[in-house]
C-alpha positions as CSV (number, residue, x, y, z in Angstrom):
1,M,11.9,-16.6,-12.1
2,L,8.7,-15.5,-11.2
3,E,7.8,-12.8,-13.4
4,I,7.0,-9.0,-12.8
5,T,6.6,-7.3,-15.7
6,P,7.9,-8.6,-19.5
7,T,11.2,-6.5,-18.0
8,L,10.9,-7.1,-15.0
9,A,11.6,-10.7,-13.1
10,I,13.2,-12.0,-10.1
11,A,15.1,-15.4,-8.9
12,P,13.2,-18.1,-7.0
13,H,16.1,-17.9,-4.2
14,E,15.2,-14.6,-3.3
15,I,11.8,-15.4,-2.1
16,E,12.1,-17.7,1.3
17,E,9.0,-19.5,2.2
18,R,7.9,-21.1,5.7
19,F,4.7,-23.3,6.5
20,V,3.0,-22.9,9.4
21,R,-0.4,-24.2,11.1
22,A,-2.8,-22.0,10.1
23,S,-5.0,-21.5,12.9
24,G,-9.4,-20.4,12.7
25,P,-12.1,-23.2,11.8
26,G,-11.4,-26.5,9.3
27,G,-11.1,-29.2,11.7
28,Q,-8.6,-31.8,12.0
29,N,-7.0,-30.6,8.8
30,V,-5.9,-27.3,11.3
31,N,-3.8,-29.5,13.4
32,K,-2.7,-31.6,11.2
33,V,-0.9,-29.7,7.9
34,S,0.9,-27.0,8.3
35,T,-0.9,-25.0,5.3
36,A,-1.0,-21.2,6.1
37,V,2.2,-19.7,3.9
38,E,5.0,-17.2,5.5
39,L,6.1,-15.8,2.2
40,R,10.0,-13.7,2.9
41,F,11.6,-11.5,0.4
42,A,14.7,-9.4,1.3
43,V,14.6,-6.2,-0.5
44,G,18.5,-4.5,-0.2
45,A,19.7,-8.4,-0.9
46,S,17.4,-8.5,-4.5
47,S,18.1,-8.1,-8.1
48,L,15.4,-5.0,-8.5
49,P,16.2,-1.7,-9.4
50,D,17.9,0.5,-6.2
51,E,14.5,3.2,-7.6
52,I,12.3,0.1,-7.2
53,K,13.3,-0.9,-4.2
54,A,13.1,2.5,-2.9
55,R,9.3,2.8,-3.4
56,L,9.2,-1.0,-2.4
57,R,10.1,0.2,1.2
58,S,7.7,3.0,1.1
59,L,5.0,0.9,0.1
60,A,5.1,-2.1,2.4
61,G,3.8,-0.5,4.8
62,K,4.0,-2.8,8.0
63,R,4.9,-5.7,6.2
64,L,8.9,-4.0,6.3
65,T,10.5,-6.1,8.8
66,A,13.5,-3.9,10.6
67,D,15.4,-6.5,8.6
68,D,14.8,-5.1,5.8
69,V,12.8,-7.9,4.8
70,I,8.4,-7.5,3.6
71,V,6.6,-10.7,5.3
72,I,3.1,-11.5,3.5
73,D,1.3,-14.2,5.8
74,S,-1.4,-16.3,3.5
75,R,-3.8,-18.3,5.0
76,A,-6.7,-17.7,3.8
77,H,-7.0,-20.9,1.6
78,R,-7.1,-24.5,3.2
79,T,-4.7,-26.2,1.1
80,Q,-0.7,-24.6,1.1
81,A,-0.5,-24.5,-3.3
82,M,-3.5,-22.4,-3.1
83,N,-1.6,-20.7,0.0
84,R,1.4,-20.2,-1.7
85,E,-0.1,-19.1,-4.6
86,A,-1.7,-16.4,-3.3
87,A,1.1,-14.9,-1.1
88,R,3.3,-14.5,-4.8
89,V,0.3,-12.7,-6.1
90,R,0.7,-10.2,-3.7
91,L,3.9,-10.3,-3.4
92,V,3.9,-9.6,-7.5
93,D,1.5,-7.1,-6.9
94,L,3.3,-5.0,-4.4
95,I,6.2,-4.9,-6.5
96,R,4.1,-3.9,-10.1
97,K,3.2,-1.3,-8.0
98,A,6.4,-0.5,-6.8
99,A,8.0,-0.1,-10.5
100,V,5.3,2.3,-11.7
101,R,6.9,6.0,-11.8
102,P,4.9,8.8,-10.2
103,R,4.5,11.4,-12.7
104,S,6.1,14.1,-11.5
105,R,3.8,17.3,-10.3
106,T,3.5,20.7,-12.7
107,A,3.9,23.5,-10.5
108,T,1.0,25.6,-12.0
109,K,-0.7,29.1,-10.4
110,P,-4.1,29.9,-10.1
111,T,-5.5,32.1,-12.9
112,R,-6.8,35.3,-11.9
113,G,-10.6,34.3,-12.1
114,A,-10.2,32.0,-9.9
115,R,-8.4,33.7,-7.3
116,E,-10.9,36.5,-7.4
117,K,-13.4,34.2,-7.5
118,R,-11.9,32.6,-3.8
119,L,-12.0,36.5,-2.3
120,T,-15.3,36.8,-2.9
121,E,-16.5,33.8,-1.9
122,K,-14.2,34.8,1.6
123,K,-16.0,38.0,1.5
124,V,-19.6,36.7,1.2
125,R,-19.0,34.1,4.0
126,G,-17.2,36.6,6.0
127,E,-20.8,38.8,6.2
128,V,-23.1,36.2,6.8
129,K,-21.2,35.3,9.7
130,R,-20.8,38.8,10.2
131,A,-25.3,39.0,10.3
132,R,-25.5,36.2,12.1
133,R,-23.0,37.4,15.2
134,S,-24.7,41.1,15.2
135,R,-28.0,39.6,15.8
136,E,-27.1,37.1,18.4
137,S,-25.5,39.9,20.6
138,S,-29.2,42.1,20.1
139,E,-30.8,38.9,21.1
140,E,-29.0,38.8,24.6
């Protein structure tokens, strides 16, 4: 089991990993060994609660495919094991962020003092603009 939080974990069979050849520098190693990891996690078929799935879909952004699968690509390291671990850590971090329920916003009204301050600042700003306008028209 891949532990997300103390109360939340995903089974290894829910994660699909594919190893591909990495691009970039690395000499012969890059041509011979498939070190880059493409981790796939099917959100809809997972055992996560529905509310976490919904938040995960919005957090995933461009990593979410049309098939409701999150694709995480890792090719930063030279070894397959390190890339695999890096991809899993990124998936766990993403799910942890989705597991945090956002605080609900309490609607508030501005205080009387704040309203008055805003209106006086608007009047002052209008006066500055008015003064500028009258000076420019007399110069022409």
